[in-house]
N, C-alpha and C positions, 0 to 999 in steps of 0.2 A: 651477516644476513645471507641465508641460503639463496642460491641463484635458481632460477627457473622452477620456482615452487609450483606444485600442481594442486589446485583447489577444486573440489567438486561442490558446485552450488546446487543445493537441493530445493525442491518445492516451487520451482518456477511454474507459472501458470501459462499465460498467453499474452503476446504483445498486441493482440487485437484489442485487449483491454489496455489502453495506453498507461493507466496507473500501474498495472502489474508489470508492463514492459519497462516503465521508468524504474521500478524497484530493482529489476534485474540489471539494468544499465548502471544504476547507482551502486549496486553491490559490487559489480565488476570494477568500477572506478575505485571504490574503497579498497578492494583487494590489491589492485595494482599500485595504489598509493602505499599500502602496507608492505608489499613484497617486491615491487618493481614492475616495469612495463613488460618484462618477459614472462610474467606469471601466466601459467596455463590454467584456464578456467573451463572445466567441463560442466555443462548445464543439464540438469535433469528437469524436463518440462512436460506439462500436461498437453501442450500444443507445440511440439518441437518445430514444426514447419513454420510457425510464425516468427521464429528467431533466426531467420535466414541470414541476418547480418553477422551471425556468429558461426564458426566452423565446427565447433565441438559441442553438439547438442544431442541429447539422447532422450527417448520417450520414457516418461514416468510410468512404472508398472500400474496397471489398472486405469489410472487417470487419463492416460493418453489413448485408451481404447474406447470403442463406442459400441452400442447395440449389444448383441449377444456376447461379443468378446468381453465387454466390460462386466456383464453379469457373470460370465464364467470366471473372470478374474476375481470378482468379489467372492464367489464360492470357494475359489482356490486358496483364499486367505486362511482357511482352516488348517492348511498344511504348515508344517514347520518352515520357517523362512528359508532355511538352507536347501530345502527340497522343492521349493516353489520355482517353477521354470520362469515365471515373470520376474522374480526377484534375483535370480542367479546372475543375469547380466548386470544388474545394478551392483551387486556385491563384487563382481569382477572389476567394475569401474572404480568403486570405492577402494579396492585393495591397492590400486596404483597411486592413490592420493597421499599428499602430505598433510592435508587439512580438509575437513568437511565444514561447510558453512550453510546454514539455513537462510534463505533470502528473507528479508523483512516482509511483514504483512500481517494478515488476519486469518490465516488458514487453520490455526490451531484452536478454533472455537466451534461451537455448535449451539444453535438456538432451538433445534427440534431433533427428533429421532432420525429423520432422513439426513440431516446435516451431520449427525453423529456417525451414521453409517458411512458416509462419504469420507469423514475424517478417519475412521477406523481402517477402511480398506484402501485408502489412498495415501494420505500424509503420514499416518502412523506406521504404515509399511516402510516408508523411507526412513523414519526415525528408528524403527527396529533394525533396519539394515545398518544404519549408522552405529547403533550400539554394538551390533554383532561384529562390525569391522574393527573395533578397537582403536579407531583413528581419533585424534583430537578433534573436537567438534565445537563450533561456536554458532549460536543462532543470533542473527542480527535483529534489530528492534521489532518486536512482535506485540500483537494483542492476543492474549492466551487465556483459555479457560472456557469450557462449555457452560452456558448459562442455564442449561436444562438440568433437572435432577437425575444425573447418571453417575452415581458414586464410583462404580468400577472404572468407567472411562476416565473420570477426573483423577482418580488415584493412579491409574496406569500412566496417564500423561505426566503427572507430577513426578512419578518415579523415574521415567525415562529421561526427562529433562534434568533431573538431579545428577545424572551420570555424565552430562556433557561438561566441557571445559568452562563454558560461560554462556548464559542466556540473557540477552538484552530484551527488555520489555518497554513499551512506549506509552503506557498509561497506568494510572494508579490501581485500577481494578486488577490488572494483570500482576502488579507487584503484590497485591493482597493474596491473589490466588496462589502465587509461588512463594509466599512468605517463609515457608519452612525450608526452602532450598537456598543454601548458602551461596550458590553460583549465580543468583539472579541479580541483574543490574538494571537500573532505570536509565533510559536514554531516549532522545528524540527519534521520531520517524526518520527513515533514511533520507527522504526528500528534505526534511527540515535540516538534517546534518549537512546538506550540501549548501545551505544558505551562507554560512560564514565564509566558506571557501570562495564563494562567488559574490560576496557582499559588494565589492567595489563595482563589479559589472552590473549587479542588480540596481544599485543606487544610481549609477550613471544613466541607465535606461529610464529609471523612475524620474530623474531630474529633467529629462527631455519630454516627458509626457505633459499633456494639458493639466491644468490645475482644477478645471471644472469637469463635471461628469455630463457628457453628451451622448455617449454610446455605452450601453451595458450589454454584456453577453451572458446568457444563462447556460449552465451545464446541468441538465436535469436527467433524472433516471426514474424508473418505476420504483415505487415505494417498496422497501423490503417487507419481510413477512411480519408486518404489524397487524394490530387488530383492525377491523373494518373502520372503526371510529378514527383511529390514528391516520389511516390512509386517506379518509375523506378530509380530515383537517389539513393534511399535507397538501393534497391537490387543490383544495379551496384556497389555502393561504398562498401557494405559489402562483396561482392564477391571479389573485388579488394583487400580489407584489408586481407581477408583470404589467398588469393594467395600470397600477399606480406609477411605475417608472416610465411607462410608455407615454404618459402625459407630457413629459419633458425630455425624454431621451429616445434615441434610436435603439431598438431592441433586436438582438441577434440570438440565435440558438446554435450551440456547438455540440458536437458528439465527442464523448470521451471514451466510450467503450462500444465495441461491436462483437465482443467475444461470446462464447457459448453461454447462454443463460443470462447474458448481460448486454442485451442489444438496446442501446439508448435510442437508436433510430426508430425502432418499432414503437417505443414509448412515445416519442414525439408524434408519430403518425396517429397514435391512439388519442392524442389530445388535440389533434387538428393542426399541427405544425407541418406544413407541406414544403415542397421544393427541395432543391439540393442543399444539404447541410455540410458545412466544413467540419473537419476534425478541429478540436481545440488548438492543437499544435499549429495547424495551418492558419487558423484565424489569428492567433497571437502574432504570427509572422507577417501576414498579408493584409489584415483588416483589424488592426490592434484596437481593442475596446479600451475605454477609460477605466472600466470596472468590470469584474467578473463575479457573478453570483453562482456558486457551484454547490450542488448536492454531493458530488463526489469529492472526497478529500484531496485526491491527487490532481483533480481539476483545479482546485484552489491553489495547491502548492506549485503546480506547473505554471500557473499564471503569475504567482509572486516571483518565482525564479526568473520569469521573463520580464520583470519590472512592471507588472500590472497588478494593482491591489485586488483582493478578492474577499468577498463576504461568504462565509461557509455555512450552509444549512446542513448541519451534521446529523446523520442518522445512526451513529454509534460512537462508542467511547473514544476511538482513535482520533476523531476530529477535535474533540475538546483537549486531548493531551497535546496534539501537535500545535494547536493555536496557542495554548498556554505556554509551551516551550518557546514560541516565537514572540511572546509578549502581546498577543492579539486576543486576549480574553473577551474584549468588547466587540469582536467582529465574528463571533460564532454563536449560533443558537440551535436549539433542538428542532430538527426539520419536522418532527411530528406535532410540534406545539409551539408556534412562534407567531408574533404579531407582525403582519406584513407592513403595517403603517410605520412601526418603529424601525424596521429594517430599512425601508425606503428613506425615512428621515435621516438615519445614520449615513447612508450612502450620499444623499443629496445635501447634507449640511455643508455650508461653505467651509473650505479648508479640510474636508474629509480625507482627500488624498494625501495631503501633507501630514495630517495626524496619523494616518495609517502607517506611513513610512517612518515616522518618528517612533512609533511603538515597536515596529519591526526591528529597527536598528538597535534598540535597547537590548535585544536578546542575542545579538551576534556573539558576544564574548562567552556566554553560557554554552552556546552551541559549539564554539571552537573547543572548549574544554571537553565537552562530551565526545566530540569526534576524536580527539587525541586519546581519550580513554579507550574507545573501541579499537583504534589502531594498535594501542599497546596490548590489549587483550588478544587480538588476532596474532600478533607477533609472539606473545608469550605462549599461546597454544601451539603455534607452529614449532616453537623451539623445544616444547616438552617431549 
């Protein structure tokens, strides 16, 4: 096994969004498990200052810029990548690496033309640099594929990904999108992969918890770019669910993200939730709820990793894939169209907490196998 492997971790966003911060932490843990504790990991991030706990962090071209600088950066993407001043520093960092790794997540998608532009001038720039570097490249579990009709972008994305060592995807729609690429592999979300490794700790915490539900914490966010009808259904249903659970439970609200364009606190204020709100991490440690209802996937997964069951109101495909991998298909619904009475009944049913953990433990062996497969692919790519 090579010593002191140097890995460049691409596409990091911001730890102000605790879900994205968790993905970076889990990626680094996985890399050190694959190559040893002395592994050097250089992080390319849209918000490098937010990763102050790491010493080797660099700004992502265009994405780390703001205002006029970001607009100028977008315009400069017309230049060949080797002549682009914003990309030259990235290319220099990649040249010193033994392996390039794309952090897990959902950044290689686009629901509209604005998101497609952000994908093109931000994340695809990093991908083009990876291709140009000639370094072995592995992408950790992703949701991939623009849902909008943009054939050139889709073809370009598929073509670049085909040239990498291995691309892991975390849901069946992404598998279908990349069906023509022989290097595509289905695997659970990074946070799900951490479950089996920490299963004894998770179950130990779970066994110490109350068996009845008296305190429910909500992790809410503003509805994504749905139709007006979907947004209205989502907000009406979540308010009804809160009111229903409040009849028998103490209700708390936790913040999962404060990042750019992802300010959960602002959303809470808009729906009349006032006062000081804890981060979910702090609440799990100091005012542990019996159950978490989370619209953010990594709010649900962070809760379960802490030994707290979570019902997930999913707003995109990654949530259904992750909960299926965990054996929790009965604990996830479409956030844009769910019955709050049924969700409340599931949470409040006698024995709900016990049943939740029985379902979760059934998926641990499948997750262990998937984790070993990813570690093997990382090591094989590094050795190539």
